[in-house]
N, C-alpha and C positions, 0 to 999 in steps of 0.2 A: 382364298376367298373369305374365310371367316375373320381374318385379321386385317384385311385390306382397308376397311373403313377406319379402323383404329389407327393404323399407320398414317393414313391420309390426314385425319383430323389432328392427331397428336403432333405431327410435324409441320402443321400449318403455322408458320411464323415463329417456330421455336425449335430448339434442338431436342431430339429424343435419344436417350441413352438407355438401352435395355441389355440384359444379359441372360444367358441360359443358366438356370440353377444347377448346382452340382448333381451329378447323376443323370442329367438329361441334355438333349441337344448336342452342342459342340463342346460342352464342358466335360470334365473328367468323369467317366462313367463309374469309376471305382472309388471315388473320394468318399471318406466317411461322412455319414449324414447325422446331423443333430440340429436342433433349433439354434443353439449358440453359434454353430458353424455357419448357418445361413445368415445370421446377423453380421457375423464377421466378413462374409462374402460381400455384403452391401458396403461395409466400411472399406473393403479393399477396392471395390469398383469405383467408389466415390473418390478415394484418395488417388487412384491411378489416373482418373480423368481430370484431377485437379479442380474439382468443383468446390465452390465456396458456399453459396446458398442456392437452393434449387427446390422445385416442387417434386414430391415423391408420390408415386401411384403404387398402391398395393392391391393386387388382384387375388381373390380366393384365399388360398393358404398363405400367399405372400402378404396379406394384410397384416397378420400378426407380426411378421418380420419387419414390415415397414413401420409399424407402431413402436416396436422395441427399438429400432434404430432412432426414431424420432425422440423417444424418451431419453436415450443416451446422448443424442446430439441435437438438442432443440435449437441451438444457434445456427444450424446448417439447413434445417428444413423450413422453407418458407410456407408451403402449404402441403397438407397431407390429404390424399384422396384415397378412400377405401371402397372397394367394390366386391360384394359377395364374401365379406370376411367374417372372422369369428375370433374372439379373444381366448377361448378355451378349446382344447382338443375334444374330439367326440367321445373319447373314452372317459373324459372328465365330466362333460356337461350333458351328453345326450341321454335319452330315455333308454331303458334296457332293450326295447324293441329296435331302436335305431342302432344301438351297438351291435345287436345280433345281425342286422342287415349288413352293416359295414364289415363285420367279420366274415360273413358269407361272401361278400364281394372280394375281400382279400384272398380268400381261398380260390375263388374263380380266377382272379388275376394271376396267381401263381401258376395255375393249371392251364389257362387258356390265352393269356395276353399275347404270347409270342407265336401262337399257332397261325398257319396260313389262312385258316377260316376266320373271317372278320366278325363273326357273330357276336362274340363277347365284347370286342371293342365298339361295336355298334350300340351295345347297351349303354356304354359310357357316353357315346355321342348323343344318344337320346336324352340323357340326363343333363349334359352340359350345353347342348345345342338343340333344344326341343323344337324350336321354330325355324331351324335352318332349311334352306332349299336342298333338294336332292344333291346338287353339286357341292354345296357347302358341307353336307353331312358325309359324302364320300371322301372329300378332301380331309375332313377332320378325323375320320376313322383311320385313314392311311397315315396321316401325320402322327397320330398317337403311336403307331407301331414303329415308325422310323426315328422318333425323337426320344423314346425311353423304353427300357426293357421292363418286362413284368417284375423281375426281381427288384429293380431300382424303384419302380413305382410303388411296390408294396412297402419298401423301406421308407420312402418319402411320405406315404400315408401314415405309417406308424409314428414317424417323428411328429407330424401334426396332431395325431390322435392323443398324444400324451402331454401336450402343452398344458400346464396348470394355469398359467397366467402370462400373457404375452407382454405384460407391463402396461396395460391399458389405463393410463392415468389421463382420461379424456378431459377432465376439468383443466388440468395443467396445459394440455395441448390446445384446447379450445380458447383459453384465455390468451394464449400467445397468437391467436389469429389464424389458427389452422382451419381449413375447410374439410369437414368430414362427411363423406357420402357413402351410403350403404344400400345395396339392393340385394334381394334374395335370389336364390337359384334353386333348381329342382333338388339339389343335394343339401339343401339348407338344414341346419341342426339347431337345437336349442342353445341359448347363450350366444346369439349373434352379436356382432358389433353394434347393430341398431339397438338391441335390448340393453346392452351395457351402457351405451351413451345415455339412453333415457333413464336408466337406473342411477347414473352419476349426474344427470341433469345438465350435461354439457351442451345440450341443444338450447339452453337458456343463456349461455355465456357468449362472449363476443365472437361473432363471425363464424360460428360453427353451424352447419346446416346439413339437411338431408338432400 
C-alpha cells in the first residue's frame, strides 16, 4: 500500500528499473557494506540492463549514492531526482543531540528489530510514514521485518552515518540540466541536500529546481 502510488506513477509511460540494496530484500544478506560498494552496485545494475541515458531517482540514503554515480558518469544521467537525501552522514554533520538519538536507535535496533513484538518497528514506521493510514502503517511495519534484519539495518545505517562527502558537486550537475528535488522527512538531519544546493547556489543555474 505504501508504494503502490509510486509504482503506478513511475511506470506511467516509462520503464522503471529498481533493485534491492545489498543486505536487504532479495539481495545478498551477507554482502559487505560500504558507500563505495553501493555506488558500484548502481554501476553493475545499469551495465547489466544495458542503459545508455536515463533518469535517476535517489531516495533517502540512496540520494548520496545517486549523486556519486552522477558525478562519476554525467554522460549517462539525463535527470537526477533526490528525495529526502543528505550529502553528509549524521556522524559528520548532525548536532551532538541528534547523534545521541541515532546511537540510541541503533542500540534498540540491535536488541529489538527481529523480535516478534512489533513495538520497536512501529517507532520507525511513525518516523517514515507519519501520515499513513492504519493499513499502510501495519503493512510498512511488517515489511520492515521481512526485508532486512536488525544486524543488516544497523550496518546500513552506520555506512550512511560516516559518509564525509557524497561528491555533491551540484553546480556541475545543475549546469548539465539535472533536475534536483529535495523534501524533508521526520528523520531529517542538518546538512541536507537542500541546504547544500543553496550553499553552492545551484538553484540559480540552468534547470535545477526544488
